[in-house]
N, C-alpha and C positions, 0 to 999 in steps of 0.2 A: 544487449548494445552492441549497434558497430563499434567499430574499434577508431579510434585515431579523431574523432569526432570534437568540433568544436558545442559547445552544447549551450544553447543560448537559458541565463540566466534568469528574464525579464520577460514575465508574458502577458499578453492581450489581458484586459475585463473580457469575462464574458461568463453565459450566461452556466452553472449557479453560479452564487452573486456575493458575495463578501463585503460585511457589513463596515461601513466605515471606523474610525476609534483607535481565524483557524488555516523449459527448453519450449517452450512449445508445451501447448496442450495436447495432452493424447486424445486415448481412446474413449474417454472423457470425456471433449469438448465437444463441444456443435458449430457450426456457422450457417451463417443466415448474413441475411439487409437489414442495417440496422442504418439509422438518417441519425445523418453528422454535421456538424459545425466546421460548415469548410474556413479552413483556416485561410487569410484574407492576404491581401499584398500589404499591409501594417509590417505580420509579423514575416516578412521578407524582407522590409527594414528595416526593421528590430537586430535582426540577425546580421543582415550586413553594419547597421552601427556599433552591433557587438563586436565586431569583425574589426573596423578599423578601431575601435578602442585598445582592442589588446587583449579581451577579456578570452585566457583558455581555464578548460577543467582540466587539472591533470585526469589521467585515465590507466586502467592496472590494465594493461597488454596482456596481462591469460586469461580473459572475463569472453567471454563467451561473443559471438556476435546475437542483439538482440530480437530476442525470440517471437515471432508472426502473433497477434492474439488477432487482432482491427484489421478487415477487406475495408481499407481509403484508404485513399493519395493524402488525408494531413499529415500533417509531421507535429499533431500534439491536439492533445482529446481529454472537454476536461467531465471530473467526476464525484462524488464522492464517497465517504463509506456511513456505515448506518449503525446500531446497535438499539438494544431495549431502550435506553439512554431518549431514542427520539419519537417513540410513542410510535400508533398509526399512522404508518403509512402510504398514500394512495402513489403507488410507482405508474398509475396509467397518466396519473400528473409529469413527474421525477422523467419519467422515456421521453417528455419534450424537451428536457431542460441537459440531464443528465447522463453522455454519453459511454459510462462506465457505472459501477459503485461494487461496492466494497461490503457483507456483513458479520457483523463481530458474531461467530458460531458458538461460543464457550471464553471463558476465561478463571484462571484457575483466581483464587482466595488470596492478598499481599499477607492474611494475617492469617490463619488457618492451612492456608496450604493448600485444602480442597477446591476440586474440579466445577465448576457449576455452568452450566446453558444460558444462550441467552435467549427470555422470557420471548422474546419477536423475531429470533432465527428462522422457523422454521416456516414460517407464516411470510416475513420478507423472502426470504428463496421461491415459495412459489407463489409469490404476486409476481416479481421481477418476474424469472421463466415466464410468465404468462404472457407479459406487458416485453419478452424481448430484451429486458435488457442486460449486458453483457456484466457477468456475475463472479466474483470471484471475495475471498472469504478468510478470513481472517479469530489468530489467537490471542487475545488477551494474556502474555505468557507471566508465568512465575514463579517459570524454572527452577529449579538451583543447581540440576545436574541434567548429564542426557538423556535420562534414564527416563525422567520427568517429563524433558523438551520431546523424547518419544513416545512417551503418553497425550502427551496433548496434541503433537502432529498425527496420532493414528485417531484421536476423538475427533478432529476436522475431518477424516475421511470416512471415520463413520455414519458422518453425519452428513455431507453429502455426496456421497454413493446414489440417493434416489433422486438428484434434482441432475440440474445442466448443469455446467462449471465450467467458463469457458478461460477464465481468468487465475493467475496464483493465488495457490493454498500457506496463506502468508502467519508468520511468528513475529507479534504485538510486543516488542524491546521495548518495556521504559520502566523504569523504578516509578512507583506511589509515590504519591506526592500526599503531605499531612501540617496544615501550618505554612504552608512553603518550605518544608524541606523534605528529602526525601529519604524513603521509611520503607519497611514492609519488609518483606521473606528476601527477596533480591538482593536489595541492597540491601543487609545484614547480613548477606553470606562470605561479603565480601569474597567475588571470585577476582582472580586474575586474570590481565581480557582476553590470554590461552584458553584459560577455562569458558568465558562467556563467547566466544568464538565458538571452541567446539559442542559449543551446548544448541546456539542454532543449528549451524550442520548439523550434530545428529535431527535435529526436528530437518530439516530441509532431505537429507537422506530419507527418512521417512517417509515423506510427500515422495523423493523422483520415484519410491519404489514403488507406491503406487500407482506412478503413470500419471502423475501429478506435476504443475509446473510448480514449485518453492516461490518465496518471496520474504524478507527482511521487509520491517519497518520496525524504524529509530530515528529518535534524531539526530540534527547536526555534532553535540556534544556526544553522543553514546558512540556513533560509529562515529569518532576521531578524538575519544580518546576511552572508550574505551570495549571496541572492536583491537584486533590484530586483523584492517580492513582487509590485506590481502592476503589472507587467506581465509577467510567467509568465500562461502560456495559459491562454486562460477560462473554456474547455471539458474541463482537465484534472483528474481527483479529485488531491483535496491529501490526499497520505498524510503522517501526520506521527510523527517518533519521538522520544518523552519520556518516560525513566523516573521519574516522580514520581505520585508520591501522587493527585496531582490536574495535570491538563497545564496548564505554564506557554505554551503558544506562544496569543500575543495575535489572532492571525490566523486566516480563516475558513478550516476542516479538514471532511473528511469521514470520514477514518480516526483512528485515536489508537493506533500501537503503542504497549499500557503499559506492555508486557516483556520481554526478552529473556529470564528464564527460569523458564518456566512446563513444564504439564506438558497433552499429551492423548491420550489411548486412542490405541493403533495406531501410537504413534513410541516407539522405545522410548530417544533419545539426550538427553542428562542436561541437555538445555535443547529449549523452545521459544518460540519468540516465539509472540507472546498481541495481538490488534488487535479493538477495538469500531471497528460500522461505525454510522455514525447518519445514520439514513434521515430526520428529519426536526428 
């Protein structure tokens, strides 16, 4: 992410659609030409309005410049993230709507703490590659210490080595929910902000040591209250879940998951997570 930027906080509507009412890649990466939906003049107008309105987002001056994952002049791209919960996916149709996709590869049980594979991960990776959809992967973490976080990173690395991975390997850091309340081993561990930050950084280091780009996924709540943001890995892509009309997170970010109730051609599940990736 480039430094000293004013980031647009409201994105124009584009495919995939939300229902009314969710450092650079190393030798493992591939390059290719993909079909992108070009950002129209409307985006520029919104950006101007944002500047005039005095919308300014805080930036961490220590963060490195944004890694380059896409060959495009667009300033933002639209993508999805999927798991076995989305069922069978027709990636030939997805490629016409999604500029990128993050695929869940595995998860740790919030009760037993065991690591499980995502049953659709290999099929999704294979077919996304076959249809030239730029992909990254993520692991739903319930790690409660650095050693467990490193193990989750290794699990990701071991799976993706057989596929073309264009985008980051991401730790999905979120508390399990039951009856509207936080629960599960990660929540119940009662870690401090420092411990949580060191945990995700351990994951990121393991990913970087393997030659990939790391990423961190969390909600605005987690970033603002559960981490020491200034101490997060400076090379990590920051992916924020914030289901509001305008993103409320006040820090640096790269990807905004703006809806969990979207639709996308080729995916027949009731809901699809939708994201905007800001490139400038």
